[in-house]
VODREN-333079 format. One record per residue (C-alpha): residue number from 1; x, y, z. Coordinates in nm, 3 decimals, decimal comma. Layout:
KELO  zalo        X        Y        Z
KELO   NUM        X        Y        Z
...
END
This chain:
KELO  zalo        X        Y        Z
KELO     1    0,000    0,000    0,000
KELO     2    0,127    0,344   -0,084
KELO     3    0,252    0,545    0,210
KELO     4    0,149    0,912    0,244
KELO     5    0,405    1,144    0,095
KELO     6    0,658    1,276    0,342
KELO     7    0,590    1,615    0,188
KELO     8    0,251    1,617    0,356
KELO     9    0,377    1,774    0,681
KELO    10    0,419    2,093    0,476
KELO    11    0,041    2,109    0,488
KELO    12    0,074    2,139    0,862
KELO    13    0,119    2,515    0,861
KELO    14   -0,192    2,673    1,009
KELO    15   -0,232    3,038    0,918
KELO    16   -0,429    3,237    1,170
KELO    17   -0,566    3,521    0,966
KELO    18   -0,852    3,623    0,745
KELO    19   -1,091    3,640    1,041
KELO    20   -1,439    3,738    0,929
KELO    21   -1,439    4,114    0,951
KELO    22   -1,762    4,162    0,758
KELO    23   -2,092    4,255    0,921
KELO    24   -2,240    3,987    1,145
KELO    25   -2,509    3,902    0,889
KELO    26   -2,244    3,818    0,629
KELO    27   -2,048    3,609    0,877
KELO    28   -2,363    3,416    0,958
KELO    29   -2,381    3,306    0,593
KELO    30   -2,037    3,148    0,614
KELO    31   -2,097    2,769    0,581
KELO    32   -1,776    2,700    0,774
KELO    33   -1,907    2,907    1,065
KELO    34   -2,218    2,689    1,080
KELO    35   -2,004    2,375    1,072
KELO    36   -1,776    2,519    1,338
KELO    37   -2,069    2,597    1,567
KELO    38   -2,198    2,243    1,527
KELO    39   -1,849    2,117    1,610
KELO    40   -1,842    2,341    1,918
KELO    41   -2,170    2,191    2,032
KELO    42   -2,048    1,833    1,987
KELO    43   -1,738    1,896    2,192
KELO    44   -1,880    2,142    2,445
KELO    45   -1,637    2,410    2,339
KELO    46   -1,679    2,765    2,470
KELO    47   -1,449    3,062    2,420
KELO    48   -1,386    3,358    2,646
KELO    49   -1,439    3,629    2,386
KELO    50   -1,571    3,692    2,037
KELO    51   -1,215    3,757    1,922
KELO    52   -1,097    3,420    2,049
KELO    53   -1,389    3,246    1,881
KELO    54   -1,304    3,415    1,552
KELO    55   -0,941    3,311    1,583
KELO    56   -1,041    2,952    1,659
KELO    57   -1,278    2,954    1,363
KELO    58   -0,988    3,036    1,132
KELO    59   -0,770    2,761    1,283
KELO    60   -1,062    2,522    1,242
KELO    61   -1,116    2,635    0,883
KELO    62   -0,753    2,568    0,791
KELO    63   -0,758    2,228    0,958
KELO    64   -1,078    2,130    0,776
KELO    65   -0,917    2,234    0,447
KELO    66   -0,617    2,018    0,536
KELO    67   -0,846    1,723    0,621
KELO    68   -1,034    1,752    0,293
KELO    69   -0,714    1,784    0,092
KELO    70   -0,556    1,481    0,261
KELO    71   -0,866    1,265    0,223
KELO    72   -0,905    1,358   -0,144
KELO    73   -0,555    1,225   -0,210
KELO    74   -0,650    0,878   -0,086
KELO    75   -0,328    0,834    0,111
KELO    76   -0,261    0,521    0,310
KELO    77   -0,611    0,383    0,358
KELO    78   -0,703    0,595    0,661
KELO    79   -0,898    0,917    0,693
KELO    80   -0,857    1,243    0,876
KELO    81   -1,147    1,424    1,043
KELO    82   -1,229    1,742    1,233
KELO    83   -1,146    1,581    1,566
KELO    84   -1,174    1,737    1,911
KELO    85   -0,835    1,902    1,840
KELO    86   -0,947    2,073    1,518
KELO    87   -0,944    2,421    1,673
KELO    88   -0,576    2,391    1,770
KELO    89   -0,266    2,463    1,569
KELO    90   -0,028    2,169    1,561
KELO    91    0,207    2,351    1,797
KELO    92   -0,076    2,396    2,048
KELO    93   -0,178    2,033    2,008
KELO    94    0,174    1,910    2,077
KELO    95    0,204    2,124    2,387
KELO    96   -0,134    2,005    2,513
KELO    97   -0,124    1,625    2,493
KELO    98    0,231    1,492    2,459
KELO    99    0,424    1,390    2,769
KELO   100    0,655    1,094    2,714
KELO   101    0,985    1,173    2,884
KELO   102    1,042    1,466    3,121
KELO   103    0,967    1,808    2,974
KELO   104    1,242    1,924    2,741
KELO   105    1,385    1,574    2,704
KELO   106    1,138    1,414    2,464
KELO   107    1,276    1,212    2,177
KELO   108    1,489    0,988    2,398
KELO   109    1,512    0,629    2,285
KELO   110    1,625    0,488    2,617
KELO   111    1,468    0,481    2,962
KELO   112    1,573    0,350    3,303
KELO   113    1,547   -0,028    3,327
KELO   114    1,646   -0,306    3,564
KELO   115    1,499   -0,591    3,363
KELO   116    1,593   -0,822    3,080
KELO   117    1,442   -0,861    2,735
KELO   118    1,241   -1,138    2,576
KELO   119    1,541   -1,251    2,376
KELO   120    1,699   -1,379    2,698
KELO   121    1,415   -1,624    2,747
KELO   122    1,501   -1,818    2,434
KELO   123    1,151   -1,767    2,294
KELO   124    1,227   -1,491    2,046
KELO   125    1,271   -1,704    1,735
KELO   126    0,945   -1,898    1,692
KELO   127    0,614   -1,713    1,644
KELO   128    0,418   -1,981    1,461
KELO   129    0,227   -2,066    1,778
KELO   130    0,077   -1,717    1,816
KELO   131   -0,287   -1,650    1,722
KELO   132   -0,351   -1,452    1,404
KELO   133   -0,535   -1,186    1,600
KELO   134   -0,575   -1,081    1,963
KELO   135   -0,803   -0,817    2,112
KELO   136   -0,781   -0,780    2,490
KELO   137   -1,093   -0,560    2,484
KELO   138   -1,296   -0,866    2,387
KELO   139   -1,141   -1,057    2,677
KELO   140   -1,247   -0,794    2,932
KELO   141   -0,894   -0,679    3,012
KELO   142   -0,922   -0,318    2,893
KELO   143   -1,097   -0,040    3,087
KELO   144   -1,296    0,229    2,900
KELO   145   -1,088    0,493    2,722
KELO   146   -0,983    0,773    2,955
KELO   147   -0,891    1,137    2,890
KELO   148   -0,566    1,293    3,008
KELO   149   -0,698    1,643    2,931
KELO   150   -0,453    1,934    2,919
KELO   151   -0,186    1,740    3,109
KELO   152    0,117    1,558    2,968
KELO   153    0,040    1,248    3,174
KELO   154    0,023    0,999    2,888
KELO   155    0,304    0,799    3,053
KELO   156    0,079    0,734    3,355
KELO   157   -0,220    0,634    3,140
KELO   158   -0,007    0,396    2,934
KELO   159    0,136    0,224    3,241
KELO   160   -0,199    0,209    3,419
KELO   161   -0,372    0,047    3,119
KELO   162   -0,103   -0,222    3,111
KELO   163   -0,141   -0,285    3,485
KELO   164   -0,520   -0,296    3,461
KELO   165   -0,482   -0,552    3,186
KELO   166   -0,247   -0,793    3,364
KELO   167   -0,453   -0,770    3,682
KELO   168   -0,768   -0,876    3,496
KELO   169   -0,582   -1,157    3,320
KELO   170   -0,436   -1,290    3,645
KELO   171   -0,722   -1,220    3,886
KELO   172   -1,030   -1,211    3,665
KELO   173   -1,138   -0,863    3,772
KELO   174   -1,099   -0,537    3,579
KELO   175   -1,015   -0,258    3,825
KELO   176   -0,975    0,101    3,705
KELO   177   -0,655    0,231    3,865
KELO   178   -0,540    0,582    3,954
KELO   179   -0,329    0,782    3,711
KELO   180   -0,351    1,079    3,946
KELO   181   -0,160    0,894    4,218
KELO   182    0,127    0,857    3,972
KELO   183    0,104    1,221    3,861
KELO   184    0,108    1,349    4,220
KELO   185    0,332    1,099    4,397
KELO   186    0,589    0,958    4,153
KELO   187    0,887    1,182    4,223
KELO   188    1,098    1,033    3,943
KELO   189    0,852    1,174    3,689
KELO   190    0,736    1,535    3,667
KELO   191    0,360    1,490    3,657
KELO   192    0,194    1,679    3,375
KELO   193    0,538    1,772    3,240
KELO   194    0,615    1,411    3,149
KELO   195    0,761    1,080    3,256
KELO   196    0,837    0,723    3,152
KELO   197    0,616    0,419    3,187
KELO   198    0,908    0,230    3,343
KELO   199    0,921    0,490    3,619
KELO   200    0,552    0,436    3,684
KELO   201    0,607    0,060    3,713
KELO   202    0,899    0,117    3,950
KELO   203    0,690    0,350    4,167
KELO   204    0,415    0,090    4,199
KELO   205    0,670   -0,177    4,287
KELO   206    0,829    0,040    4,559
KELO   207    0,490    0,148    4,693
KELO   208    0,364   -0,212    4,686
KELO   209    0,068   -0,120    4,475
KELO   210   -0,156    0,148    4,325
KELO   211   -0,495    0,260    4,446
KELO   212   -0,815    0,279    4,241
KELO   213   -0,934    0,558    4,016
KELO   214   -1,238    0,590    4,239
KELO   215   -1,029    0,637    4,553
KELO   216   -0,785    0,882    4,392
KELO   217   -0,971    1,036    4,093
KELO   218   -0,804    1,205    3,801
KELO   219   -0,779    1,586    3,811
KELO   220   -0,580    1,660    3,495
KELO   221   -0,326    1,876    3,679
KELO   222   -0,037    1,842    3,920
KELO   223   -0,142    1,811    4,283
KELO   224    0,002    1,737    4,623
KELO   225    0,050    1,368    4,693
KELO   226   -0,232    1,236    4,909
KELO   227    0,004    1,027    5,119
KELO   228   -0,260    0,838    5,323
KELO   229   -0,385    0,683    4,999
KELO   230   -0,042    0,537    4,925
KELO   231   -0,130    0,267    5,177
KELO   232   -0,467    0,194    5,015
KELO   233   -0,338   -0,007    4,721
KELO   234   -0,577   -0,216    4,514
KELO   235   -0,336   -0,377    4,265
KELO   236    0,034   -0,455    4,295
KELO   237    0,297   -0,581    4,051
KELO   238    0,614   -0,782    4,106
KELO   239    0,821   -0,618    3,834
KELO   240    0,822   -0,522    3,469
KELO   241    0,978   -0,654    3,151
KELO   242    1,128   -0,473    2,854
KELO   243    1,054   -0,621    2,513
KELO   244    1,352   -0,650    2,281
KELO   245    1,399   -0,308    2,124
KELO   246    1,321   -0,272    1,752
KELO   247    1,161   -0,615    1,725
KELO   248    0,797   -0,619    1,616
KELO   249    0,794   -1,001    1,636
KELO   250    0,888   -0,986    2,005
KELO   251    0,628   -0,715    2,059
KELO   252    0,375   -0,945    1,893
KELO   253    0,455   -1,225    2,138
KELO   254    0,426   -0,987    2,433
KELO   255    0,089   -0,847    2,318
KELO   256   -0,043   -1,199    2,264
KELO   257    0,005   -1,248    2,640
KELO   258   -0,111   -0,910    2,777
KELO   259   -0,150   -0,535    2,701
KELO   260    0,187   -0,365    2,654
KELO   261    0,301   -0,007    2,714
KELO   262    0,474    0,158    2,418
KELO   263    0,597    0,502    2,314
KELO   264    0,536    0,657    1,972
KELO   265    0,572    0,977    1,774
KELO   266    0,220    1,121    1,791
KELO   267    0,304    1,484    1,727
KELO   268    0,207    1,528    1,362
KELO   269   -0,114    1,670    1,219
KELO   270   -0,216    1,321    1,101
KELO   271   -0,233    1,207    1,465
KELO   272   -0,405    1,529    1,567
KELO   273   -0,677    1,479    1,305
KELO   274   -0,686    1,098    1,277
KELO   275   -1,041    0,987    1,206
KELO   276   -1,018    0,613    1,146
KELO   277   -0,870    0,329    0,942
KELO   278   -0,527    0,169    0,957
KELO   279   -0,279    0,449    1,020
KELO   280    0,026    0,431    0,792
KELO   281    0,209    0,754    0,872
KELO   282    0,393    0,972    0,802
KELO   283    0,570    0,990    1,137
KELO   284    0,918    0,960    1,283
KELO   285    1,075    0,752    1,561
KELO   286    1,117    1,057    1,786
KELO   287    0,919    0,929    2,082
KELO   288    0,689    1,180    2,253
KELO   289    0,370    0,998    2,360
KELO   290    0,287    0,695    2,573
KELO   291    0,005    0,460    2,464
KELO   292   -0,088    0,094    2,516
KELO   293   -0,104   -0,186    2,261
KELO   294   -0,409   -0,396    2,348
KELO   295   -0,414   -0,630    2,049
KELO   296   -0,334   -0,690    1,687
KELO   297   -0,502   -0,820    1,373
KELO   298   -0,542   -0,801    0,996
KELO   299   -0,795   -0,617    0,785
KELO   300   -1,062   -0,796    0,587
KELO   301   -1,109   -0,503    0,348
KELO   302   -1,370   -0,230    0,310
KELO   303   -1,632   -0,478    0,197
KELO   304   -1,634   -0,609    0,552
KELO   305   -1,675   -0,261    0,697
KELO   306   -1,353   -0,253    0,899
KELO   307   -1,221    0,056    0,721
KELO   308   -0,897   -0,118    0,651
KELO   309   -0,869   -0,064    0,280
KELO   310   -0,654   -0,345    0,145
KELO   311   -0,741   -0,693    0,279
KELO   312   -0,469   -0,858    0,485
KELO   313   -0,317   -0,536    0,615
KELO   314   -0,161   -0,608    0,953
KELO   315   -0,214   -0,365    1,238
KELO   316   -0,170   -0,298    1,609
KELO   317   -0,474   -0,203    1,822
KELO   318   -0,356    0,095    2,027
KELO   319   -0,543    0,247    2,320
KELO   320   -0,491    0,623    2,353
KELO   321   -0,575    0,861    2,639
KELO   322   -0,740    1,146    2,447
KELO   323   -1,098    1,043    2,525
KELO   324   -1,344    0,839    2,316
KELO   325   -1,420    1,135    2,088
KELO   326   -1,086    1,095    1,906
KELO   327   -0,998    0,832    1,645
KELO   328   -1,185    0,503    1,651
KELO   329   -1,368    0,556    1,982
KELO   330   -1,039    0,652    2,144
KELO   331   -0,825    0,393    1,965
KELO   332   -0,595    0,398    1,665
KELO   333   -0,505    0,102    1,447
KELO   334   -0,140    0,136    1,346
KELO   335    0,021   -0,048    1,058
KELO   336    0,221   -0,353    1,167
KELO   337    0,519   -0,473    0,966
KELO   338    0,525   -0,149    0,768
KELO   339    0,646   -0,161    0,410
KELO   340    1,022   -0,124    0,390
KELO   341    1,081   -0,324    0,707
KELO   342    1,114   -0,033    0,948
KELO   343    1,300   -0,198    1,236
KELO   344    1,166    0,042    1,498
KELO   345    0,805   -0,012    1,388
KELO   346    0,577    0,261    1,259
KELO   347    0,621    0,581    1,464
KELO   348    0,882    0,399    1,677
KELO   349    0,623    0,169    1,834
KELO   350    0,876   -0,114    1,877
KELO   351    1,152    0,099    2,031
KELO   352    1,055    0,092    2,400
KELO   353    0,779   -0,159    2,474
KELO   354    0,744   -0,279    2,832
KELO   355    0,485   -0,460    3,042
KELO   356    0,423   -0,525    3,412
KELO   357    0,466   -0,863    3,580
KELO   358    0,232   -1,013    3,836
END
């Protein structure tokens, strides 16, 4: 399948200008204004002034033009849409939702680790025993999609989803765990300014567990650690494992056993405006966002209604933390075994996978 042209990021430039300066009656006839107001209603968006609304309308207009241009080109078998981030420039979007690695240090390809990789187990060579598809949502091991809001806490959401998954697999009960406890209390990370999933796992190990979302609810901002709740753990882990770096086959084996935390490059406009289908890029391996792989599969083709385009296209099922209003009900399907044999996986997905042990 053809990959989107790497020249497409040039479309990213969002020009804030040309705000409707005509009389109000003329502005009311603007079809984009009507669409924008409907979009505002869907997403509950309110602005503090008429000037700010006009500015956001122009950002929205440019993003819609970009969406329509991209979709008309038929690139990659996935579609863009006027998502919940359609009133943001790409720079604003990146500042709002990315948080892998401490602030100012994104793009790292290493993270603290005290564990070994799958290759040490002697199992890394044979994958013929693995099922053709796995979806941990169908097995009850994935909590509903959550929303990190205006906080770079993706690292906490990624780690929590992996821990929720292994707990359900081992104990038969899906318990929604607290990202806010990690944001407030994990001193290795810097809360909304970023962190690593491995640091979250290490915090839970040292604290002998993590409390529930209900007991320590998410606030979407840095807060003081509620120390009494550190002793009210609901789920504990014994350690964590790093998957062999740059090995999609080893990642496949890991995901066949449980949900796995990964980091990706999610900073481009195609992530910002992703509307559905199997995502094929463009993106880099500069890691800036933590997500969780909760399965994998292959498309059956558009005739089967899976939005996959070409039948037999392999993909990862990736749980995001931008709410259910983004992507495919909060998920993105990312191309697996991308054309050209990208060792790091699409968007660097195979660079730093890890999963908790129980």
